[in-house]
VEXNUMAR-349305 format. One record per atom (N, C-alpha, C): residue in three letters; y, x, z. Coordinates in steps of 0.1 Angstrom, whole numbers, plus 5000, padded with zeros to 4 digits. Layout:
N
AlaYXZ...
END
This chain:
299
Met400173128623Met401173198620Met402373048620Ala403373098626Ala404472968624Ala404672948613Asp405172818612Asp405772738597Asp407372818596Pro407372908584Pro408772968581Pro409772838581Asp409572718579Asp410472618578Asp410872588593Glu409872578603Glu410172528614Glu411172638626Val410472788619Val411472888623Val412772868623Thr413072838609Thr414572838604Thr415172708610Ala414472638611Ala415172508620Ala415172518635Thr414472598640Thr414472598653Thr415872718655Gly415772818647Gly416972878646Gly418372828645Ser418272748636Ser419672688633Ser420072598645Leu419072528651Leu419572428661Leu419972528673Ala419272638675Ala419872738690Ala421372768683His421272798670His422772838669His423772738669Ala423172628664Ala424272518666Ala424472488683Gly423372488687Gly423772458704Gly424672588709Gly424672698705Gly425272798713Gly426572778708Ala426672768695Ala428372728689Ala428872608699Arg428172508699Arg428872388707Arg429272438721Arg428572528728Arg428672578743Arg429772648743Ala429872748732Ala431172838730Ala432572738727Leu432072638721Leu433272578719Leu433672488730Arg432672438739Arg433072358750Arg433772468761Gly433172578759Gly433872688767Gly435172718763Ala435372738751Ala437072758746Ala437872638750Leu437272508748Leu438172398753Leu438772398770Arg437372438776Arg437972448792Arg438672528792Glu438772658786Glu439572778786Glu441072738784Ala441172648771Ala442372618767Ala443272478776Arg442172398782Arg442772318792Arg443272388806Gly442472498809Gly442672578820Gly444272658819Leu444472718807Leu445472768801Leu446772668803Ala446272528799Ala447772448798Ala447972408811Glu447072398820Glu447372358833Glu448072488843Glu447772608840Glu448372728842Glu449772708839Leu450272708826Leu451472658817Leu452272568828Gly451372458829Gly452272338836Gly452672378850Arg452072488855Arg452672498871Arg453672578868Leu454372658858Leu455372728860Leu456672698863Pro457072578857Pro458472528862Pro458672508875Ala457572428881Ala457572408897Ala457772548904Glu456872618900Glu456772768908Glu458272838905Arg458772818893Arg459972888889Arg461272848898Arg461172708898Arg462372638906Arg462272708922Leu460572688927Leu460672728942Leu460872868944Ala461072948935Ala461173108938Ala462373148933Arg463573058931Arg464773098930Arg465673038937Pro466673118940Pro467773088949Pro468472968943Glu469172858950Glu470072758947Glu471372758955Pro472272868950Pro473472868961Pro474272738953Pro475372728960Pro476372618958Pro477372678945Ala477872558940Ala478772608929Ala480372668936Thr480472638947Thr481572698954Thr481472748968Gly482072848972Gly481972908985Gly481173078984Leu481773148992Leu481173288994Leu479873288991Val479173368982Val477573378981Val477373528981Leu476573598991Leu476373738992Leu474673738990Asp474673838982Asp473073898980Asp472774048990Leu472174008997Leu471674129007Leu470574189001Gly470674318998Gly469574408992Gly469374418979Gly470174338971Gly469874298956Gly470774418947Gly470974508955Gly471574618947Gly471274648930His469874688929His469574688917His469474568908Asp469374478911Asp469274338904Asp470074228913Pro471074208911Pro471974108920Pro471973978914Phe471773868921Phe471773738914Phe473173728907Pro472973638897Pro474373618888Pro475473568894Arg475173468903Arg476073358913Arg476673458923Ser476173568929Ser476573598941Ser477973688937Asp478773668949Asp480073728948Asp480073868952Ala479173908959Ala478974068967Ala477674108966Val477474228970Val476274288971Val476574358985Val475474358997Val475374399007Val474074479008Asp474474629009Asp473374699008Asp473574829017Lys472574859021Lys472974999033Lys472575119026Tyr471775139014Tyr471475269009Tyr472075268995Val472875358994Val473775388982Val473075488976Ala472775618983Ala472575748976Ala470975728976Asp470375648982Asp468575658983Asp468075558978Asp467175558967Asp466675438961Asp464975458965Phe464775498974Phe463475498979Phe462775368980Glu463575288986Glu462975138988Glu463575038978Arg463975078970Arg464874998958Arg463874968944Gly463974878937Gly463374908923Gly464274948911Gly465575008914Gly466275078904Gly467275138911Ala467975178902Ala469275258908Ala470375108910Leu471475128923Leu472375048924Leu473174998913Val473574868910Val474174808900Val475374788907Arg476574838901Arg478074828906Arg478974748898Asp478574628894Asp479174538884Asp479774428893Arg480074418907Arg480674318915Arg481074388930Pro481874348937Pro482074388951Pro480974448959Leu481074558965Leu479874608974Leu480274648985Ile479674598999Ile479774639011Ile478574709016Val478774819021Val477674909028Val477374879041Ala476674819046Ala476174739058Ala474774739061Asp474474699074Asp473074679079Asp472674549080Gly471674489074Gly471274349074Gly471374279091Gln470974379099Gln470774359114Gln472274359124Ala472974379113Ala474574409121Ala475774349113Leu475674239107Leu476174199092Leu477874219098Pro478674269089Pro480274279094Pro480974149088Phe480374019092Phe481273909087Phe481273809097Ala482373729097Ala482673649104Ala481373539109Asp481573459120Asp480373349120Asp480773249109Gly479873189104Gly479873079093Gly480973119082Ser481173239079Ser482173269066Ser481573259054Val480373239054Val479273279041Val478873139037Ala478873079026Ala478372929021Ala476972969019Tyr476373089012Tyr475073109009Tyr474673259009Val473373279014Val473173429015Val471773439010Ile471473529000Ile470273548991Ile469673688998Ala468573689003Ala467573809008Ala466273799001Ala466273848987Ala464873838983Ala464373958983His463173998989His462474108992His463274219000Val463674169012Val464474249020Val463874239034Leu463774129039Leu463074129051Leu461874189054Glu460974219045Glu459774289047Glu460074449048His461274499047His461574619050His462274649062Ala462474549069Ala463474549083Ala462674609097Thr463274679104Thr462474739115Thr462574599124Asp463774529125Asp463574399131Asp463874259124Pro462774209119Pro463174069110Pro463873979120Glu463673969133Glu464073849140Glu465673879143Ala465973979144Ala467474019145Ala468173999130Phe467574039120Phe467974009105Phe468173869104Ala467173799108Ala467073629106Ala468273589113Ala468473639123Ala469473589134Ala470973589126Glu471273729122Glu472573759114Glu472673679103Leu471573649095Leu471573549082Leu471973429087Ser471473389098Ser471773249104Ser473273229109Arg473573359115Arg475073369122Arg476073339111Val475773419098Val477173409093Val477073319082Ala475773269078Ala475773179063Ala475373039069Asp475772939059Asp475272789064Asp473872789058Ala473372849047Ala472272799042Ala471972959034Gly470472969030Gly470273059022Gly468773089015Phe468573159011Phe467173189002Phe466673319007Val465373319012Val464473429014Val463173439008Gln462973559001Gln461673568996Gln461173709000Val459573689004Val459273799009Val457473779004Pro456873909004Pro455473889000Pro454673819010Thr453673729005Thr452573699014Thr451773779019Ala450873769028Ala449873859032Ala449073889020Val448773809011Val447773818999Val448673908992Gly449873878987Gly450673958979Gly450874108984Glu450774128998Glu451074249003Glu450074349000Arg448674269005Arg447574359002Arg447274378988Ser447774298980Ser447174328965Ser448274388957Met449574348961Met450574448950Met451874478960Gly451474518972Gly452674558983Gly452874708981Trp453474728991Trp453974898988Trp453874949003Pro453475089002Pro453075179017Pro454375159026Phe455675129023Phe456975159031Phe457274999033His456574879032His456574759038His455774769051Pro456274759065Pro455774749075Pro454774629081Trp454974529071Trp454674389076Trp453574319067Leu452674249075Leu451974139066Leu452874009071Val453273899061Val453973799065Val453073649061Glu452873599074Glu452273459070Glu453073349071Arg453173219069Arg454073149069Arg453672999078Glu454272949088Glu453572839097Glu454872749095Gly454572629085Gly455572539083Gly456672629076Asp458072619083Asp459372689079Asp459372799086Thr458372849093Thr458872979100Thr457873099094Leu458573189092Leu457973329086Leu457573409098Val456273449100Val455673529111Val455173639104Phe455873769110Phe455873899108Phe454673949117Ala453574029110Ala452374099120Ala452474259114Pro452374349123Pro452274489120Pro451374509110Lys451574549097Lys450574609087Lys449774709092Gln448774729092Gln447774839098Gln447774959090Ala447875069092Ala447775179083Ala446275199077Gly446475269066Gly444975269058Gly444475159054Gly445175059052Gly444674939045Gly444574949032Pro443974849024Pro443674869008Pro445074869001Glu444974938991Glu446374948983Glu445974948966Trp446274878960Trp446274828949Trp446874838936Glu447674978935Glu448675028928Glu448675008916Gly447074998908Gly447174958895Gly447674838893Leu447574748898Leu448074638896Leu449674638893His450374718898His451874708893His451874758880Gly450974858874Gly450774888862Gly450674748851Leu449474708858Leu448974568850Leu450074478848Tyr450974438859Tyr451874358856Tyr452874398845Glu453274528843Glu454174558835Glu453574568823Ser452474598820Ser451674608807Ser451174478801Ser450674388809Ser449974278805Ser450674108806Pro451274058793Pro451873928795Pro450973838801Leu449473848800Leu448873728804Leu448673758820Phe448773868826Phe448673878839Phe449973848844Arg451273858838Arg452373828842Arg452373658841Met451973578834Met451873468832Met450773408844Met449773478848Met449273418861Met449973418871Phe450773538873Phe451273588885Phe452473478886Phe453473428877Phe454373348880Phe453873208880Ala452573168875Ala452173058876Ala451473028890Arg451173158897Arg450873138912Arg451673188919Arg452973198917Arg454073278923Arg453673248939Ser453873128945Ser453773088957Ser452373178964Thr451673208958Thr450073278962Thr450773418966Phe451873488959Phe451973608964Phe453173638969His454173498971His455673558976His455673398982His456373418996His456873319005His458373279000Ser458973168995Ser460073138991Ser460673058999Val461673079010Val462172979018Val463672929015His463972809015His465072779011His465672689027Trp466572779034Trp466672729046Trp468072689045Arg468472609056Arg469772539059Arg469872529076Gly471072599077Gly471472599095Gly470772709100Arg469472729100Arg468872839108Arg467572889100Leu467373039097Leu466173079092Leu465273099105Ser463973049105Ser463073069116Ser462273169113Val462073289121Val461473399119Val460773439132Arg459373479133Arg458773529146Arg457673659142Val457973739150Val457373859151Val456373889160Asp455273919159Asp454373959166Asp453674109164Gly454574189172Gly454174339173Gly455474429168Pro455674539170Pro456674629166Pro456074659152Ser457174719146Ser457374779130Ser456474909130Arg455774949121Arg454975059121Arg455275129106Ala456575129104Ala457075179093Ala456975329091Gln456175399081Gln455775519081Gln456875589076Gln457475529066Gln458675579058Gln459775489056Thr460875539057Thr462275429055Thr463175539047Ala464075449038Ala465075519032Ala466075589040Gln466675649037Gln467675729045Gln468875719047Phe469775699056Phe471475679052Phe471975799057Asp472875859048Asp473575989048Asp474975929049Val476075969054Val477375929052Val477976029042Ala477676149041Ala478276239031Ala477976189017Gln476476179017Gln475876149003Gln476275998998Thr476575899007Thr476675769004Thr478375788998Thr479275859004Thr480775859001Thr481075918987Gln479876048984Gln480276118974Gln479576008962Ala478575948965Ala477975838953Ala478975748952Leu479875698959Leu480875588958Leu482075658950Arg482375778954Arg483375818949Arg483175848932Ser481875888929Ser481675888916Ser481575788908Ala480975668913Ala481075518908Ala481475408916Pro482775388915Pro483275318925Pro482775178919Ala483075068928Ala482474918927Ala484174838922Pro483974728919Pro485174668919Pro485774608932Pro486974588933Pro487674558949Pro487274458953Leu487174438968Leu486974328972Leu487974208968Thr487374098968Thr488373958968Thr488973938976Pro490173858979Pro490773818990Pro489773748998Glu488973658994Glu488073569003Glu487073669011Leu486473789002Leu485373859009Leu486273949018Arg487373969015Arg488274059026Arg488473989037Ala488873879037Ala488973779049Ala487873759059Ala486573779052Ala485573749060Ala484973859068Leu485373939066Leu484974089071Leu485474129085Arg484274149093Arg484574199109Arg483674309110Cys484074369124Cys483474489129Cys482274459133Pro481274529126Pro479774529129Pro479574539145Arg480674619150Arg480074659165Arg480474559174Cys481574489174Cys482174399182Cys482674269177Gly482574269165Gly483074129159Gly484374109156Ser485274179160Ser486674169157Ser486974189144Ala488374149141Ala488974159129Ala489474299123Leu489674329112Leu489674469107Leu490974469101Glu491874559104Glu493074579097Glu492874699088Asp493874679076Asp493674779067Asp494674919070Asp494075029069Asp494775149075Asp494175259066Glu494575259050Glu494275319042Glu494075489047Pro492875549045Pro491675489037Pro490575449044Thr490975349056Thr489975309064Thr490475179067Leu489575089073Leu489574979082Leu489374989093Gln490374949103Gln490574969118Gln490274839126Cys489274839134Cys488874729141Cys489874709153Val490674579154Val491574559164Val490874559176Gly489774539177Gly489074519192Gly488574639197Cys487474709192Cys487074819197Cys487974939191His488374959180His489375059177His488575169168Arg487375119162Arg486575209158Arg487075189141Ser486875329136Ser487775349123Ser486575349111Tyr486475259100Tyr485375269090Tyr486175309078Pro485275389073Pro485775469059Pro485675369047Val486475369036Val486375299025Val486375419015Glu485575389005Glu485275478997Glu484875428981Gly485775438970Gly485375368958Gly485475228959Asn486575188965Asn486675038970Asn485474988977Val484675048983Val483775028993Val483675029008Pro483874949014Pro483874949031Pro482375009034Leu482275109043Leu481175149050Leu480975079064Leu480774989065Leu480774899076Leu479774919086Leu478975039090Leu477975069098Leu478575149108Glu477775129121Glu478375219130Glu478275359130Glu477075389123Glu476775529122Glu477975629110Ala478675519103Ala479675579095Ala481275569102Ala481275509113Ala482375499117Ala482875609126Ala484475629128Ala484775709135Ala484775679151Pro484575739159Pro484375669174Pro485475629180Phe485375519190Phe486375489199Phe486875599208Val488275649206Val488475729215Val489675669224Arg489675669237Arg490375609246Arg491575669245Ala492875619247Ala494075669246Ala494575719260
END
């Protein structure tokens, strides 16, 4: 029969060993947590726009959550929130336009923000070319391929990789894995959000560009669904909830999205001096889209 004192001593040693292992494990977790917290400032800086203090700043597609420094929001879908994270905010001037045919003069914008917009585009190369044409610099953020596979949305048609400063878009295959539960986890768990923001660059490509935004597309868009533009619904939505009027600086930068010519005021429209198309203005908001314009009629 074992000596009771030996059994007690052995049990105490085992208990003490287990406590030490638990303490070492807790210390490792605490160090790991401190390291993750230490990553937050650098990741936060990388993932935020850096607009200049002066000059015209546009936020493309930021309709529900515009960047505070932006002078105006450019958004195509006023009446359809299908691909937006919330209702359109109307606290600053708004221009209804397409990112692939921006209604602004060459180099008229100091800085352009396009956060979580290009992954919606049917032609990211055309979108990037337009950003580079109108702006001197800007900020673009899109999901990484890892982010899209883990926390993406069905209406995003692309998986985006990064090669140096070039964003590379490849068509997302239909029927891939969807982890919609992670969206709920993000909303409900502070620890998950801390991990997400500490590892933001794992989930998002954040590109601060100057001069030219470099984009390559490897294959056509396979978007299954997109938001819908309807002129009548858009004008009704703007009539019921107008935006602040355009500033003189913003008005001077506007151009015809069809031909690039200047636009003359001809209430309640803007008239192109080049192709003579007429663009409606409703609730202080110009609808500078070819599908919203009255067609050119030769005299």
